[in-house]
C-alpha positions in Angstrom: 119.7 98.3 72.5 123.5 98.3 72.6 124.0 94.5 72.0 125.7 95.2 68.7 128.3 97.2 70.4 128.7 94.6 73.2 128.9 91.6 70.8 132.5 92.5 69.8 133.6 91.8 73.4 131.9 88.3 73.7 134.7 85.8 74.6 134.9 83.0 72.1 135.0 80.5 75.0 131.6 81.6 76.2 130.2 80.7 72.8 132.0 77.4 72.3 132.5 75.9 75.8 129.2 74.9 77.4 130.9 74.2 80.7 132.6 77.6 80.9 129.3 79.2 79.9 127.4 77.5 82.7 130.1 78.4 85.2 130.0 82.1 84.1 126.2 82.2 84.5 126.3 80.3 87.8 128.5 83.0 89.3 126.2 85.8 88.2 123.1 83.8 89.3 120.7 85.8 87.1 116.9 85.3 87.4 115.3 82.9 84.9 114.8 84.7 81.5 117.8 87.0 81.9 119.8 87.1 78.7 123.6 87.0 79.2 126.2 87.7 76.5 129.2 86.5 78.6 131.3 89.7 78.7 134.0 90.2 81.3 133.9 93.3 83.6 136.9 95.0 82.0 135.3 94.8 78.6 132.0 96.3 80.0 134.1 99.1 81.4 135.6 99.7 77.9 132.1 99.8 76.4 130.9 102.3 79.0 134.0 104.5 78.3 133.3 104.3 74.6 129.6 105.2 75.0 130.3 108.2 77.3 133.0 109.7 75.1 130.3 111.9 73.6 128.1 113.7 76.2 125.2 114.2 73.9 125.2 110.5 72.7 125.5 109.3 76.3 122.6 111.4 77.5 120.4 110.2 74.6 121.3 106.6 75.4 120.5 107.0 79.1 117.1 108.4 78.1 116.5 105.3 75.9 117.6 103.0 78.7 115.2 104.7 81.1 112.3 104.1 78.7 112.8 100.3 78.5 110.5 97.9 80.4 112.0 96.1 83.4 114.0 92.9 82.5 114.0 93.7 78.8 117.8 94.2 78.4 120.8 91.9 78.5 122.5 91.5 81.9 125.5 93.4 80.4 123.4 96.3 79.2 122.2 96.9 82.8 125.8 96.8 83.9 127.0 99.2 81.2 124.1 101.5 82.0 125.2 101.8 85.6 128.8 102.2 84.6 127.9 105.0 82.3 126.0 106.9 85.1 129.2 106.6 87.2 131.4 108.0 84.4 129.2 110.8 83.1 129.9 114.4 84.1 126.7 115.9 85.7 125.6 117.8 88.8 125.1 115.6 91.8 121.3 116.0 92.0 120.9 115.1 88.3 123.1 112.0 88.8 121.0 110.9 91.8 117.8 111.4 89.8 119.3 109.3 86.9 120.3 106.6 89.5 116.8 106.7 90.9 115.5 105.6 87.5 118.2 103.0 87.1 118.2 101.2 90.5 114.7 99.7 90.2 116.0 97.7 87.2 118.7 96.0 89.3 117.7 92.3 89.9 121.2 90.8 90.3 124.0 91.1 92.9 126.7 91.6 90.3 125.1 94.7 88.7 124.4 96.1 92.1 127.9 95.6 93.6 130.0 96.6 90.6 128.0 99.8 90.0 128.3 100.7 93.7 132.1 99.9 93.7 132.6 102.2 90.7 130.7 105.2 92.2 133.7 107.4 92.4 131.5 110.5 92.4 130.6 109.9 96.0 132.1 111.8 99.0 131.9 110.4 102.5 129.7 112.6 104.7 127.9 114.1 101.7 124.3 114.9 102.8 122.5 114.4 99.5 124.2 111.1 98.9 123.4 110.0 102.5 119.8 110.9 102.0 119.8 108.9 98.7 121.1 105.9 100.6 118.4 106.2 103.2 115.8 106.3 100.4 116.9 102.9 99.3 117.1 101.4 102.8 113.4 102.3 103.2 112.5 100.3 100.1 110.6 97.0 100.1 112.6 95.6 97.1 115.6 93.4 97.7 118.1 95.0 95.3 117.1 98.5 96.1 117.9 97.9 99.8 121.1 96.0 98.8 122.1 99.0 96.6 121.9 101.3 99.6 123.9 99.0 101.8 126.6 98.3 99.3 126.9 101.9 98.2 127.5 102.8 101.8 129.9 100.0 102.4 131.9 100.7 99.2 132.1 104.5 99.1 130.6 106.1 102.2 131.7 104.2 105.2 133.0 106.3 108.1 133.4 105.3 111.8 131.1 108.2 112.9 128.2 106.9 110.7 128.4 103.3 111.8 126.0 103.6 114.8 123.3 105.0 112.4 123.8 102.4 109.8 123.6 99.6 112.4 120.4 101.2 113.7 119.0 101.3 110.2 119.9 97.7 109.6 118.3 96.6 112.8 115.1 98.4 111.6 114.9 96.6 108.3 111.7 94.5 108.2 113.3 91.5 106.4 110.1 89.5 106.3 108.5 92.2 104.2 111.3 92.9 101.7 110.3 91.4 98.4 112.7 89.0 96.7 112.3 87.3 93.3 114.7 84.6 94.5 113.6 81.7 96.6 115.7 79.6 99.0 117.4 77.2 96.7 118.4 73.6 96.6 120.7 71.9 94.1 119.5 70.4 90.9 119.4 66.7 91.3 121.6 66.3 88.1 124.2 68.9 89.1 125.7 70.7 92.2 124.3 74.0 90.9 121.4 75.8 92.5 118.2 75.8 90.5 117.6 79.0 88.5 115.9 81.7 90.5 117.2 80.5 93.8 119.8 81.7 96.3 121.8 79.9 99.0 119.9 81.2 102.0 116.6 82.6 103.3 115.1 85.5 101.3 115.9 88.3 101.0 119.2 86.5 100.9 121.0 89.3 99.0 120.0 91.8 101.7 121.0 89.5 104.5 124.4 88.9 102.9 124.9 92.7 102.2 124.4 93.4 105.9 126.9 90.7 106.8 129.4 91.9 104.3 129.0 95.5 105.4 129.7 94.5 109.0 132.7 92.4 108.1 134.2 95.3 106.1 133.6 97.6 109.0 135.3 95.1 111.3 138.4 95.3 109.2 138.5 99.1 109.5 136.9 99.9 112.9 137.0 96.6 115.0 136.4 98.2 118.4 133.5 100.2 117.2 131.9 97.2 115.5 132.3 95.0 118.5 130.8 97.6 120.8 127.8 98.0 118.4 127.3 94.2 118.2 127.4 93.8 121.9 123.9 95.3 122.1 122.6 94.5 118.6 119.1 93.3 117.7 120.2 91.9 114.3 118.8 88.5 113.4 120.9 85.4 114.3 121.1 84.3 110.7 122.6 87.6 109.7 125.1 87.4 112.5 126.1 83.9 111.4 126.7 85.2 107.8 128.7 88.1 109.3 131.0 85.7 111.1 131.4 83.6 108.0 132.3 86.7 105.9 134.8 87.8 108.6 136.4 84.4 108.6 136.7 84.3 104.8 138.6 87.6 104.6 142.4 87.6 105.1 141.9 91.0 106.8 139.6 89.7 109.5 140.1 85.9 109.8 142.2 86.5 112.9 140.1 89.3 114.3 137.5 88.5 117.0 134.1 89.3 115.5 132.4 90.0 118.9 
């Protein structure tokens, strides 16, 4: 759809350097069959800014995006679509409806997390946005649930809502959340994971989102987090991921996780 606009931003190195190209794709870890142009995030932001400079043009393009079949666009087109929805001026309910059409197309951690991080239209404590998050936490699809968790973590986290978000995470039926990724193992000819695999038990990207959310909360509200974890029913593997995330962050590496 917009690949001609995006092509101007393709790094020459992505085209000419096979090792660099493999590394770029490895970080994204797209599902098999996903087409990747190789753009960097700042250039995708530039493209989103260009495409939203005209409100009428942007609205028409969003309608075209919404009409596309799942997994028919480039990875970067999904990213720009989400970035455009964050940038466009529109009433909150319209924005949430547009996002409801977009989120089911997310099948990758990078699109999910960058779009959530850029959601500057959010306001902590806003009831419609909180309800929107709850919708996604009730989903049975991996990246819809992750979207709800990461949007809360990135833009909506407050100390007063932590007990509720912990309760909701404890209620997630992880065994029945669908993931298109399987638990991976390295290709025998390289240290990379095989395509379509993740480093842990499915739904890995939900489990890791839960861990990241808790580690982020630990940095902001350590006493509250430790109190909530003292009586938690979260799975042991999620708690291990949480400890790992806390140890990896300079903000919490010296903070007791429990």
